[in-house]
N, C-alpha and C positions, 0 to 999 in steps of 0.2 A: 896073119893080120898084123904083121910087123909094120910099124910106121903109120898105122891107121888107128883112129880112135872111134869106138862105137858109142854113140850117144843113144840112150834109151829115153823114151818119154813114158812116164807113168801117169795114169789118170787117177787122181785122188778125189774121193767123195767126202764131202764135208760132214761134220758131226751135226747132231741136232742143234737147232738154234741158228743155223746159217741157211736154212731153206733148201737143203739137199744139193747145193751148188757143187760143181766139180771144177777142178783145175788141173793143168798139166805141170808136172815136175820133171825137170831134165836131170838125168843121172848118167854117169859114164860106166861102161862095161869094161873097165881096165883096173889094174892095180892102183889103188888110191881112191877109187870111187868118184864121187861127185866133185872132189877137190881138183880133179884134173880138167873139169869143164870150166875153163877160165874165160868166160865170156861175160859181157856186161848185160845180163838179163835184167829187165826192169818190169816189175809188176806193180801197177798202181791199183789202189782200192777204188771203190766207186765214189762219185762225187758226194753221195749221201753220207758215206762213212766219214769223209773229211769234214763235211759241214756239221755232222753230229759232234765231232771232237771240238769244233769251235764253239758250238752251243753249250758244251759242258764247261766252258770257261777258259778256252785256249785261243785267245785272239791271234789271228794270223795263220791259223791252221785249217781254214776253210778251203774248199776246192779252188775257188777263184784266186786265192792268195798263193796257193802252191802250184797251180797250173803252169805259170811261166818257168818254174824250176824243172817240172816234168818235161816240158818241151826242150829246155836247154840241155838236159842230160841225154836226151834221145839223139841230139845232133852234136854231141861233144866231139871236138877235134883236138887230138893231142898234138901239140906243136913240137914237143921235145920229149925224148925218152929219158932225159936226165932229170931225175926227181930230187936228187940230193947233191 
């Protein structure tokens, strides 16, 4: 397996209060575990979750406010590898 990375997908079942929903969590089968999975995974909550935050007194945190940023990060293009 030298030079190859094995990525495992684990199905996680939610606890009570989340309606029994499940989601996938990516882990690595190598020394270092999940820290070697260096990929830009993006998981967004549901529109209702973000709208609920806004209704709790957090203006600008609604789904329609954040959607442009979710779209922007999905199509992120790194122009340079020089960060410092």
